[in-house]
C-alpha positions as CSV (number, residue, x, y, z in Angstrom):
1,M,111.4,33.2,-58.9
2,K,110.8,36.4,-56.9
3,K,113.9,37.6,-55.2
4,I,113.6,36.5,-51.2
5,P,112.9,40.3,-50.1
6,E,109.9,40.3,-52.3
7,L,108.9,36.7,-51.8
8,Y,109.0,36.9,-48.2
9,G,105.8,37.7,-46.4
10,S,104.2,37.8,-49.9
11,L,101.0,36.1,-49.1
12,V,100.5,37.8,-45.5
13,F,98.3,40.5,-44.8
14,N,100.9,42.1,-42.6
15,D,101.9,45.7,-41.4
16,S,103.2,46.8,-44.3
17,V,100.2,45.8,-46.5
18,M,97.6,47.1,-43.8
19,Q,99.8,50.6,-43.6
20,A,99.2,50.9,-47.3
21,R,96.1,49.8,-47.8
22,L,94.1,51.1,-44.7
23,P,92.9,54.6,-43.7
24,K,95.2,56.3,-41.4
25,D,92.7,56.5,-38.6
26,T,91.5,52.8,-39.5
27,Y,95.3,51.8,-39.4
28,K,95.7,53.4,-35.7
29,A,92.7,51.9,-34.7
30,L,93.6,48.3,-35.5
31,R,97.4,48.9,-34.3
32,K,96.2,50.0,-31.1
33,T,93.8,46.8,-30.7
34,I,97.1,44.8,-31.7
35,S,99.5,46.4,-28.9
36,R,97.3,46.7,-26.2
37,G,94.3,44.4,-26.7
38,T,91.8,46.9,-27.0
39,H,88.4,46.2,-28.2
40,L,87.9,46.6,-32.4
41,E,84.6,48.7,-32.9
42,L,82.5,47.2,-35.8
43,D,83.0,50.3,-38.2
44,V,86.9,49.8,-37.9
45,A,86.6,46.0,-38.6
46,N,84.4,46.7,-41.8
47,V,87.1,48.7,-43.3
48,V,89.9,46.0,-42.4
49,A,87.4,43.4,-43.9
50,S,87.2,45.4,-47.1
51,A,90.5,45.9,-47.6
52,M,91.7,42.7,-46.2
53,K,89.0,41.1,-49.3
54,E,90.9,43.2,-51.7
55,W,93.9,42.3,-51.5
56,A,93.1,38.5,-51.1
57,V,91.4,38.8,-54.0
58,E,94.2,40.4,-56.2
59,N,96.3,37.5,-54.5
60,G,94.2,34.7,-56.3
61,A,92.0,33.9,-53.0
62,T,88.3,33.5,-53.9
63,H,87.1,31.6,-50.3
64,F,88.0,33.0,-46.5
65,T,88.1,30.9,-43.6
66,H,88.6,31.0,-39.4
67,W,91.7,29.4,-39.1
68,F,91.4,27.9,-35.7
69,Q,93.3,25.3,-33.3
70,P,91.1,23.0,-31.6
71,M,92.0,20.2,-28.9
72,T,92.4,17.7,-31.4
73,G,96.7,19.5,-31.7
74,I,96.1,20.4,-35.4
75,T,94.4,23.2,-37.2
76,A,90.9,23.3,-38.5
77,E,89.2,25.0,-41.5
78,K,85.5,26.1,-42.8
79,H,85.9,27.7,-45.8
80,D,83.2,30.1,-47.3
81,S,83.6,32.0,-50.7
82,F,83.5,35.6,-51.1
83,I,80.7,35.7,-53.5
84,S,77.4,37.4,-53.1
85,P,74.2,37.0,-55.5
86,F,73.7,40.6,-57.1
87,G,70.6,40.0,-59.6
88,D,71.7,37.6,-61.9
89,K,75.6,38.1,-61.4
90,I,77.6,37.8,-58.0
91,I,79.7,40.4,-56.1
92,M,82.7,39.6,-54.2
93,E,81.9,40.7,-50.2
94,F,83.6,40.2,-46.9
95,S,82.2,42.3,-43.8
96,G,83.8,43.0,-40.6
97,K,81.2,41.0,-38.9
98,E,82.4,37.8,-40.8
99,L,86.0,38.9,-40.6
100,V,85.6,39.1,-36.3
101,R,83.4,36.2,-35.6
102,G,82.7,32.7,-37.7
103,E,80.4,30.3,-36.2
104,P,81.5,26.5,-37.1
105,D,79.9,23.6,-35.7
106,A,81.5,22.7,-32.9
107,S,80.1,19.3,-31.8
108,S,82.5,17.0,-33.3
109,F,85.4,18.7,-31.8
110,P,86.9,17.3,-28.3
111,S,85.4,19.2,-25.6
112,G,86.2,17.1,-22.7
113,G,82.6,17.5,-21.5
114,L,82.1,20.7,-21.4
115,R,79.1,20.6,-23.8
116,A,76.6,18.2,-24.6
117,T,77.1,16.0,-27.9
118,F,73.7,17.8,-29.0
119,E,75.0,21.3,-28.5
120,A,76.9,22.2,-31.8
121,R,77.5,25.7,-31.7
122,G,80.7,27.2,-31.1
123,Y,82.0,30.6,-31.9
124,T,85.7,31.3,-33.4
125,A,87.1,35.0,-32.7
126,W,89.4,36.7,-34.9
127,D,92.9,37.4,-33.5
128,P,94.1,40.0,-34.7
129,T,97.8,40.0,-33.0
130,S,98.6,36.9,-35.6
131,Y,98.3,38.1,-39.5
132,A,95.8,36.8,-41.7
133,F,97.5,34.8,-44.8
134,I,96.5,33.4,-48.0
135,K,97.0,29.6,-48.0
136,D,95.4,27.2,-50.9
137,G,93.4,29.9,-52.6
138,S,91.6,31.0,-49.5
139,L,92.3,33.7,-46.8
140,C,93.1,32.4,-43.6
141,I,92.2,34.7,-40.6
142,P,93.7,33.2,-37.2
143,T,91.0,32.8,-34.5
144,A,90.3,31.6,-31.0
145,F,87.6,29.2,-30.6
146,C,85.0,28.6,-27.6
147,S,82.0,27.0,-26.9
148,Y,78.3,28.7,-26.4
149,G,79.2,29.0,-23.1
150,G,82.4,30.8,-23.6
151,Q,84.6,28.6,-22.6
152,A,87.9,27.8,-24.6
153,L,88.0,24.8,-26.7
154,D,91.3,25.5,-28.3
155,K,95.4,25.8,-27.8
156,K,95.4,29.5,-28.5
157,T,92.8,31.0,-25.7
158,P,95.2,30.0,-22.8
159,L,97.9,31.0,-24.8
160,L,96.8,34.5,-25.2
161,R,95.5,34.7,-21.5
162,S,98.7,33.4,-20.4
163,M,100.8,35.9,-22.3
164,D,98.5,38.8,-20.7
165,A,99.3,37.5,-17.5
166,L,102.8,37.0,-17.8
167,S,103.0,40.9,-19.2
168,V,101.2,42.0,-16.2
169,Q,103.2,40.3,-13.6
170,A,106.6,41.4,-15.2
171,L,105.6,44.7,-15.5
172,R,104.9,45.5,-12.1
173,I,108.6,44.1,-11.4
174,L,109.9,46.6,-14.5
175,R,108.1,49.5,-12.7
176,L,110.0,48.9,-9.6
177,F,113.6,49.0,-11.4
178,G,112.2,52.5,-12.8
179,D,111.3,51.3,-16.3
180,T,108.0,53.1,-16.9
181,R,108.8,53.3,-21.0
182,S,107.6,49.5,-21.4
183,K,104.0,48.7,-21.8
184,R,104.3,45.4,-22.9
185,V,106.1,42.4,-22.0
186,I,106.0,39.5,-24.3
187,T,107.4,36.2,-24.5
188,T,109.1,34.8,-27.9
189,V,109.7,31.4,-29.1
190,G,111.9,29.9,-31.8
191,P,110.7,26.4,-32.1
192,E,113.2,23.9,-33.4
193,Q,111.5,21.2,-35.9
194,E,112.7,17.5,-35.9
195,Y,111.3,15.4,-38.6
196,F,111.9,12.2,-40.4
197,L,111.4,11.7,-44.6
198,V,110.7,8.6,-45.8
199,D,109.8,7.3,-49.4
200,K,106.0,7.7,-50.3
201,A,105.7,3.9,-51.9
202,L,107.5,2.7,-49.3
203,Y,105.0,4.5,-46.4
204,N,102.0,3.4,-48.4
205,K,103.1,-0.2,-47.8
206,R,103.3,0.2,-43.9
207,P,99.8,0.2,-42.4
208,D,101.2,1.0,-38.8
209,L,102.9,4.4,-40.5
210,I,99.9,5.0,-41.9
211,Y,97.5,4.6,-39.2
212,T,99.9,5.5,-36.4
213,G,102.7,7.3,-37.5
214,R,105.1,5.1,-36.0
215,T,106.3,1.7,-36.9
216,L,104.7,-1.1,-34.8
217,V,106.9,-4.1,-36.0
218,G,110.2,-3.3,-37.3
219,S,113.9,-5.3,-36.7
220,R,116.9,-3.2,-36.4
221,P,118.8,-2.6,-39.7
222,S,122.5,-4.1,-39.6
223,K,123.6,0.1,-39.7
224,G,121.4,3.0,-38.0
225,Q,123.1,6.1,-36.5
226,E,126.0,3.8,-34.5
227,L,128.8,5.7,-37.2
228,E,127.1,9.4,-36.2
229,D,127.4,9.8,-40.0
230,H,124.4,11.5,-40.9
231,Y,124.7,15.0,-38.4
232,F,125.1,18.0,-40.4
233,V,126.4,15.7,-43.0
234,T,125.9,17.0,-47.2
235,I,121.9,17.1,-47.7
236,K,121.3,14.4,-50.4
237,P,119.7,16.1,-53.8
238,R,116.0,14.5,-53.0
239,V,115.9,16.2,-49.9
240,S,117.6,19.1,-50.7
241,A,115.0,19.9,-53.2
242,F,112.1,19.4,-50.3
243,M,113.9,21.6,-48.2
244,K,114.4,24.4,-51.0
245,E,110.7,24.3,-51.4
246,L,109.7,24.1,-48.0
247,D,111.9,27.4,-47.4
248,E,110.0,29.2,-50.2
249,E,106.5,28.2,-49.0
250,L,107.6,29.3,-45.4
251,W,109.0,32.5,-46.8
252,K,105.4,33.4,-48.5
253,L,103.7,32.9,-45.3
254,G,106.1,35.1,-43.4
255,I,107.4,32.3,-41.3
256,P,110.8,33.1,-40.7
257,C,113.0,30.1,-41.6
258,K,116.1,30.3,-40.7
259,T,118.4,26.9,-40.4
260,K,118.2,23.5,-41.9
261,H,120.2,20.5,-41.6
262,N,120.5,16.6,-41.5
263,E,119.7,15.2,-37.7
264,V,121.6,12.3,-36.0
265,A,119.7,9.4,-37.1
266,P,119.5,8.2,-41.1
267,A,116.5,10.3,-42.9
268,Q,115.8,12.5,-39.8
269,H,116.1,16.1,-40.3
270,E,115.8,19.8,-38.6
271,M,114.4,23.0,-39.6
272,A,114.6,26.6,-37.1
273,P,113.1,29.6,-37.3
274,I,114.2,32.9,-35.8
275,F,112.4,34.1,-32.7
276,E,108.9,35.9,-33.0
277,S,106.3,36.7,-30.4
278,T,104.8,33.3,-28.7
279,N,101.4,33.7,-30.5
280,V,102.6,34.2,-33.8
281,G,105.2,31.5,-33.3
282,T,103.0,28.9,-32.4
283,D,100.6,29.7,-35.5
284,H,103.7,29.4,-37.6
285,N,105.0,26.2,-36.3
286,Q,101.2,24.8,-36.8
287,L,101.6,26.1,-40.4
288,A,105.0,24.5,-40.9
289,M,104.2,21.0,-39.7
290,E,101.5,21.0,-42.3
291,M,103.3,22.6,-45.2
292,M,106.4,19.9,-44.7
293,K,103.4,17.0,-45.0
294,T,102.3,18.6,-48.2
295,I,105.4,19.6,-49.8
296,A,107.2,16.3,-48.6
297,G,104.3,14.4,-50.8
298,K,104.9,16.6,-54.2
299,H,108.7,15.2,-53.6
300,N,107.3,11.6,-53.3
301,M,108.2,11.6,-49.8
302,T,106.0,11.6,-46.5
303,C,107.3,13.5,-43.7
304,L,106.8,11.7,-40.0
305,L,106.1,14.1,-37.2
306,H,105.7,11.3,-34.4
307,E,107.8,11.5,-31.6
308,K,109.4,7.9,-32.2
309,P,108.5,6.6,-35.5
310,F,111.5,3.9,-35.3
311,A,112.0,1.9,-32.1
312,G,116.0,1.7,-31.2
313,V,117.1,5.3,-33.1
314,N,116.4,8.9,-32.2
315,G,113.1,10.2,-31.6
316,S,111.7,13.8,-32.9
317,G,111.6,16.6,-30.5
318,K,110.7,20.0,-30.9
319,H,113.2,22.6,-28.7
320,N,111.0,25.3,-27.6
321,N,113.3,28.0,-27.2
322,W,111.7,30.7,-25.0
323,S,112.6,34.0,-23.9
324,L,111.1,37.4,-22.4
325,A,111.1,41.2,-23.9
326,T,110.1,44.4,-23.5
327,D,107.7,45.9,-26.5
328,T,110.9,48.2,-26.3
329,G,113.0,45.5,-27.4
330,K,115.0,44.5,-24.4
331,N,115.4,40.6,-23.8
332,L,114.9,40.4,-20.1
333,L,117.0,37.0,-20.0
334,D,120.0,38.6,-21.8
335,P,122.9,38.9,-18.9
336,G,125.0,40.9,-21.1
337,D,128.7,41.5,-19.8
338,N,127.5,42.0,-16.4
339,P,124.5,40.7,-15.2
340,D,122.4,43.0,-13.1
341,E,119.9,42.7,-10.4
342,Q,116.8,42.8,-12.7
343,F,118.2,39.9,-14.9
344,L,118.9,38.3,-12.0
345,L,115.4,38.3,-10.3
346,F,113.6,37.1,-13.6
347,L,116.5,34.6,-14.0
348,A,115.4,33.5,-10.4
349,A,112.1,33.6,-11.2
350,V,112.2,31.1,-13.9
351,I,114.5,28.7,-11.7
352,K,111.4,29.0,-8.8
353,A,108.7,28.7,-11.4
354,V,110.3,25.6,-12.7
355,D,110.9,23.9,-9.5
356,D,107.6,24.6,-8.1
357,Y,105.9,23.7,-10.6
358,Q,108.3,20.8,-12.3
359,D,105.3,18.4,-12.6
360,L,103.0,21.0,-14.5
361,L,105.8,21.2,-17.2
362,R,106.3,17.4,-17.5
363,V,102.2,17.2,-17.8
364,S,102.5,19.8,-20.6
365,V,104.3,17.6,-22.7
366,A,102.6,14.3,-22.0
367,S,101.4,12.1,-24.7
368,A,101.6,8.5,-25.9
369,G,104.3,9.4,-28.3
370,N,106.2,10.9,-26.1
371,D,106.5,8.2,-23.6
372,H,108.2,6.4,-26.3
373,R,110.9,9.1,-26.8
374,L,111.6,10.5,-23.0
375,G,114.5,8.8,-21.3
376,A,115.3,7.4,-25.1
377,N,117.9,7.9,-27.6
378,E,119.1,11.7,-27.9
379,A,115.9,12.8,-25.7
380,P,116.0,14.3,-22.0
381,P,114.7,12.2,-19.2
382,A,111.4,12.6,-17.8
383,I,112.5,14.3,-14.9
384,V,112.7,18.2,-15.1
385,S,115.9,20.0,-14.2
386,I,117.6,23.0,-15.4
387,F,121.1,23.8,-17.0
388,L,122.9,27.2,-15.9
389,G,126.3,26.6,-17.6
390,D,129.3,27.0,-15.1
391,E,129.4,31.0,-15.1
392,L,125.9,31.4,-14.4
393,T,126.0,28.8,-11.7
394,E,128.9,30.2,-10.1
395,I,127.4,33.8,-9.9
396,L,124.5,32.3,-7.8
397,D,126.8,30.5,-5.7
398,S,128.6,33.7,-5.0
399,I,125.2,35.2,-4.3
400,K,123.9,32.4,-2.3
401,N,127.5,32.1,-0.4
402,G,127.3,36.2,0.4
403,V,130.7,36.4,-1.3
404,I,131.8,38.9,-4.0
405,Y,131.7,37.0,-7.7
406,Q,135.2,37.3,-9.9
407,S,134.4,37.3,-13.2
408,R,136.7,34.9,-15.4
409,G,136.0,37.6,-18.4
410,Q,135.9,36.2,-21.9
411,T,138.6,33.4,-22.4
412,S,140.1,32.9,-25.9
413,M,139.5,29.1,-27.1
414,E,142.4,28.1,-28.9
415,I,141.7,26.1,-32.0
416,G,145.3,24.8,-32.9
417,A,145.8,25.8,-36.4
418,K,147.6,29.0,-36.7
419,V,145.5,30.0,-39.9
420,L,142.5,29.8,-38.0
421,P,141.7,32.9,-35.8
422,H,141.0,32.5,-31.8
423,F,137.7,33.1,-30.7
424,P,135.6,33.9,-27.2
425,K,134.7,31.1,-25.7
426,D,130.9,30.5,-24.8
427,T,130.9,30.6,-21.0
428,T,127.3,29.0,-21.2
429,D,128.1,26.0,-23.1
430,R,125.0,24.0,-24.6
431,N,123.6,20.8,-22.8
432,R,121.9,18.7,-24.8
433,T,120.8,16.1,-22.2
434,S,119.1,19.2,-20.3
435,P,115.4,19.2,-20.4
436,F,115.4,23.0,-19.6
437,A,118.7,24.7,-20.6
438,F,120.0,28.3,-20.4
439,T,121.3,29.0,-23.7
440,G,122.8,32.6,-23.8
441,N,119.7,34.8,-23.3
442,K,116.9,32.4,-23.5
443,F,115.6,28.6,-22.2
444,E,115.3,25.9,-24.3
445,F,112.6,23.4,-23.5
446,R,114.0,20.1,-25.1
447,M,110.7,18.1,-23.8
448,V,108.1,18.7,-26.2
449,G,107.7,16.3,-28.7
450,S,107.5,16.8,-32.7
451,P,103.9,16.9,-33.5
452,F,102.8,18.8,-30.4
453,S,101.4,22.3,-30.6
454,I,103.7,24.4,-28.7
455,A,100.9,26.1,-27.1
456,G,100.2,23.7,-24.2
457,P,103.8,23.8,-22.7
458,N,104.4,27.8,-23.8
459,F,100.8,28.5,-21.8
460,V,102.1,26.5,-18.6
461,L,105.1,28.1,-19.2
462,N,103.9,31.6,-19.1
463,T,101.7,31.0,-16.3
464,I,104.3,29.7,-13.5
465,V,106.3,32.2,-14.2
466,A,104.0,35.0,-14.1
467,E,102.7,33.1,-10.5
468,V,106.5,33.8,-9.1
469,L,106.9,37.3,-10.4
470,S,103.5,37.9,-8.6
471,Q,104.9,36.7,-5.7
472,F,108.1,38.7,-6.1
473,A,106.0,41.8,-7.0
474,D,103.7,41.3,-4.0
475,K,106.9,41.2,-1.4
476,L,109.2,44.2,-3.0
477,E,106.2,46.6,-3.7
478,K,105.6,46.3,0.5
479,S,109.3,46.9,0.7
480,S,110.7,49.7,2.9
481,D,114.2,49.4,1.7
482,F,114.3,47.9,-1.9
483,Q,118.0,48.1,-2.3
484,K,118.6,46.0,0.8
485,D,115.6,43.7,-0.2
486,L,116.0,43.0,-3.7
487,P,119.4,40.9,-3.1
488,A,117.9,39.0,-0.2
489,L,115.0,38.2,-2.1
490,I,117.1,36.8,-4.7
491,K,119.2,35.0,-2.6
492,D,116.8,33.2,-0.6
493,T,115.5,31.9,-3.9
494,V,118.5,30.5,-5.2
495,V,118.8,28.7,-1.9
496,A,115.8,27.4,-1.9
497,H,115.8,26.1,-5.2
498,E,118.9,25.1,-6.2
499,R,117.8,21.5,-6.2
500,I,116.2,22.0,-9.8
501,I,119.9,23.0,-11.0
502,F,121.7,20.4,-12.6
503,N,124.8,21.0,-15.1
504,G,125.8,17.2,-15.7
505,N,124.8,14.3,-17.9
506,N,121.1,13.8,-17.5
507,Y,121.2,10.7,-19.4
508,A,123.4,8.7,-16.6
509,E,121.9,6.6,-14.3
510,E,123.6,8.4,-11.3
511,W,121.2,11.3,-12.3
512,V,118.3,9.2,-11.6
513,T,119.1,8.3,-8.4
514,E,120.7,11.9,-7.3
515,A,117.3,13.5,-8.8
516,E,115.4,10.9,-6.2
517,K,117.4,12.6,-3.4
518,R,117.0,16.2,-4.0
519,G,112.9,15.6,-4.0
520,L,112.7,15.6,-7.9
521,S,110.0,14.2,-9.9
522,N,110.4,11.4,-12.2
523,L,107.0,11.1,-13.7
524,K,108.0,8.6,-16.4
525,T,104.5,8.3,-18.2
526,T,101.6,10.3,-18.9
527,V,99.4,8.1,-16.7
528,E,102.0,9.0,-14.2
529,A,101.9,12.7,-15.0
530,L,98.2,13.7,-15.7
531,P,97.0,13.6,-12.5
532,T,98.8,16.7,-11.2
533,F,96.9,18.7,-13.8
534,I,94.3,18.5,-11.6
535,E,95.8,18.9,-8.3
536,Q,94.6,22.0,-6.5
537,K,97.8,23.5,-6.6
538,S,97.2,23.6,-10.6
539,I,93.9,24.6,-10.7
540,D,94.6,27.5,-8.2
541,V,97.7,28.8,-10.2
542,F,96.0,29.3,-13.7
543,T,92.4,30.1,-12.3
544,K,94.4,33.2,-10.3
545,H,96.1,34.4,-13.6
546,G,92.6,33.9,-15.9
547,V,94.6,31.1,-18.1
548,L,91.9,28.4,-17.5
549,Y,89.0,27.9,-15.5
550,E,88.3,25.0,-13.1
551,E,85.9,23.3,-15.4
552,E,88.4,23.8,-18.7
553,I,91.1,22.3,-16.6
554,H,89.3,19.4,-15.9
555,S,88.0,19.3,-19.7
556,R,91.8,19.2,-21.0
557,Y,92.7,16.4,-18.2
558,E,89.5,14.3,-19.8
559,I,90.8,15.3,-23.5
560,V,94.5,14.3,-23.2
561,L,93.3,10.9,-20.9
562,D,90.7,10.0,-23.7
563,N,93.3,10.5,-26.7
564,Y,95.6,8.6,-24.5
565,C,93.3,5.6,-24.7
566,K,92.6,5.9,-28.2
567,T,95.8,6.5,-29.5
568,I,96.9,2.8,-27.8
569,H,93.6,1.3,-29.2
570,I,94.4,2.5,-32.3
571,E,97.9,1.0,-32.3
572,A,96.6,-2.4,-31.1
573,L,94.2,-3.0,-33.6
574,T,96.6,-2.2,-36.2
575,M,99.4,-4.6,-35.0
576,L,96.7,-7.0,-34.9
577,D,96.0,-6.8,-38.4
578,M,98.9,-6.6,-39.4
579,V,100.1,-10.0,-37.9
580,K,96.8,-11.9,-38.8
581,Q,95.9,-10.7,-42.0
582,E,99.8,-10.1,-43.3
583,I,102.6,-11.6,-41.2
584,I,101.3,-15.2,-40.3
585,P,100.0,-16.0,-43.7
586,S,104.2,-14.7,-45.1
587,V,105.7,-16.7,-42.6
588,F,103.4,-20.0,-43.2
589,E,103.9,-19.4,-47.0
590,Y,107.9,-19.2,-46.1
591,E,107.6,-22.5,-44.0
592,S,105.8,-24.2,-47.0
593,V,108.6,-23.5,-49.0
594,L,111.3,-24.7,-46.3
595,I,109.0,-28.1,-45.9
596,K,109.2,-28.6,-49.8
597,L,112.9,-28.1,-49.7
598,I,113.4,-30.5,-47.0
599,E,111.6,-33.2,-48.5
600,K,113.0,-32.7,-51.8
601,K,116.5,-33.0,-50.3
602,K,115.4,-36.1,-48.3
603,A,114.1,-37.5,-51.3
604,S,117.4,-37.1,-53.3
605,G,119.5,-38.4,-50.1
606,F,121.0,-35.3,-49.5
607,N,121.3,-34.0,-45.8
608,E,118.6,-31.6,-44.7
609,S,119.6,-30.4,-41.3
610,L,120.2,-27.3,-41.6
611,E,116.7,-26.4,-43.2
612,S,115.0,-28.8,-40.6
613,T,116.6,-26.6,-38.1
614,Y,115.8,-23.4,-39.4
615,L,111.9,-24.5,-39.8
616,T,112.2,-25.5,-36.3
617,K,113.0,-22.2,-35.3
618,I,110.6,-20.6,-37.1
619,S,107.6,-23.0,-35.9
620,E,108.9,-21.9,-32.2
621,L,108.5,-18.7,-32.7
622,T,105.4,-18.9,-34.7
623,A,103.2,-20.8,-31.8
624,S,104.8,-18.2,-29.5
625,L,103.6,-15.5,-31.9
626,Y,100.1,-16.8,-31.6
627,Q,100.3,-17.2,-28.0
628,K,101.4,-13.3,-27.8
629,L,98.9,-12.3,-30.3
630,E,96.1,-14.2,-28.3
631,A,97.1,-11.9,-25.2
632,L,96.9,-8.8,-26.9
633,D,93.6,-9.7,-28.5
634,N,92.1,-10.6,-24.7
635,S,93.6,-7.2,-23.3
636,L,91.4,-5.3,-26.1
637,M,88.3,-7.3,-24.7
638,D,89.3,-6.6,-21.5
639,A,89.7,-2.6,-21.9
640,K,86.1,-1.8,-20.9
641,G,84.6,1.5,-21.2
642,G,83.2,1.4,-17.8
643,E,86.2,2.2,-15.7
644,D,87.1,6.1,-14.8
645,S,89.7,7.6,-17.5
646,L,92.9,7.2,-15.4
647,S,92.2,3.6,-14.5
648,L,91.4,2.7,-18.6
649,A,94.5,4.8,-19.3
650,S,96.6,2.8,-16.9
651,F,95.1,-0.5,-18.3
652,Y,96.1,0.6,-21.5
653,R,99.6,1.5,-20.5
654,Y,100.7,-1.2,-18.3
655,T,98.6,-4.2,-19.9
656,V,97.8,-3.5,-23.3
657,F,100.8,-1.9,-24.3
658,S,102.6,-4.1,-22.5
659,A,101.1,-7.0,-24.8
660,M,101.9,-5.4,-27.8
661,S,105.6,-5.1,-26.8
662,E,105.9,-8.8,-26.3
663,L,103.9,-9.4,-29.5
664,R,106.2,-7.0,-31.2
665,C,109.5,-9.1,-29.9
666,I,108.4,-12.1,-31.6
667,V,107.5,-10.5,-35.0
668,D,111.1,-8.4,-35.4
669,Q,112.7,-12.3,-34.6
670,L,110.7,-13.8,-37.1
671,E,111.7,-11.0,-39.4
672,Q,115.1,-12.1,-39.1
673,Y,114.5,-15.6,-40.1
674,V,112.0,-15.3,-43.0
675,A,113.3,-14.3,-46.5
676,K,112.8,-11.1,-47.6
677,K,110.6,-11.6,-50.5
678,Y,108.2,-13.2,-48.0
679,W,108.4,-10.6,-45.6
680,P,105.3,-8.6,-46.3
681,Y,106.5,-4.7,-45.1
682,P,109.5,-2.7,-46.2
683,S,112.2,-3.0,-43.7
684,Y,113.9,-0.5,-41.2
685,G,116.6,-0.3,-43.7
686,D,114.4,0.4,-46.3
687,L,112.8,3.3,-44.9
688,L,115.4,4.8,-43.2
689,F,117.9,5.0,-46.2
690,S,115.7,5.5,-49.3
691,V,115.9,9.1,-49.5
692,L,119.5,9.0,-48.8
693,L,120.4,7.0,-51.7
């Protein structure tokens, strides 16, 4: 095996490779396009394409593909070989035109009404800000994806637009502070990825996991996460081997995977990368999820990325660590030892943005899967709030009250053992219950679900912060006394939006009551949250900054609703099949065994009261099971397609899903009474502990 420095980025057409392989003029032109967003001429693209092809072929690639992220939430690829006929031979070719633009069939991708079914044409456009890479013998070129009419059909396009919008507004603010060096402001992310690993053989026996990604039935095991004995514990050999290979494959792709550990629930784990540009970090997270699934299979395991694969234990999230930085390397959300007014202004902008657009942030993480997770074990509630920590809160309080803040300085933490050193106490702490927590020099958005593309939450976050920065810039650029008006603006913002700041326990019932008093939203489900996405306020902020056009907003609204209905529909059908085809026959088989035992004991003169009582209980549950089964069956028949999308989604959420929950309750009770050898599916205990043995 290569040493890590040699391994890292070995399958990436990165800056070092470009600098070594491209003529100086071509390299400079490409760097200008990447750093400033200028147009890339075709003659330059031809030179880049030729060098990229030669490098790819040398590294074993035979095909190329425009790698894009449609509204399915996963990635898509159409592979073409480099070969071109040359007489009775072939040559390997790849042109600038093929690099810059592709034309995949767009007819089968979700469009939300942006195009008719018969309008198949769609275009992919090269995104030079995210490096090309080699995967499975193909050169993968990150691209945006749009319709024939130019509307965005993907996750990447609005993200790139939002990054541009935020950069424009942030630079306006920086110029007011005398910063003339910075040419661009970028957002950075470091998404912590949670996931479960289960034995592949057991997974293959669970239709619910195969078709829906989560267990639709399952009685809780005797031992779950109650002892909290899995978090950060020694990684078991089978899992460790998976993690080692995952690290190596991610490093080859230039993905800066840094941290790995066991999470709280049995069979749950986490990986976290180092911070990158939001666009690149989003691409890398999509790749990481794909590699997790692929590599798990090699180790006879399956990687589960559903937000709530097991009821009653922790769900899986993706902590979206977000920050702002200039192209000169300054983190604009780093307070330093003495927070200055520039930091405080950017902090105030984020606070105001989250308060003004809390509903949009909630919508950005809405899905059928996340409805199970938010507000459950170890997941933040559906109420959006900001955690700042004691010291930052005290600083803002001093600004609000017009008093001078007396810094505590760094306090030293006593550990209690003489052989251990004292170390400075972090005055920001870390709040695991907060949906949006400041953690030193970044914000951690913890509501994002494990399988999510982080493009959606980040383009919303970028856009709303850009909007507030534009409001600030409009005021301050007109100011006749900047030194006086700046602190006044910060103070007014803090006073107006302090309701969104909460440093306490977000899990507590008291917080729900308190949040309501403060006027904060509590949109518990996707059905409740999604209409806010198409409100005029939301349309205005997206269209003003060119992130989404109105038709693109409505298309995304329709796509999410359609996906929501289909997800629950598939779950309901899967559950019906499991109960009808496997569970009921298994219960009947066990009942017949009990009946024979009772008859045998009666004939022998023995007391069969225990067996009879047991049989009676199972028979009662089976009768109830049939009633709940019919109720779910009928609810699906009533779920007509004629209603508007929101009404249909509401029906699935409050009628179909409720019927599923009632059916599950009976099934899970039956599992506790039916002998294990007759129960058709692996139990929760089998699934959660199989890879830990």
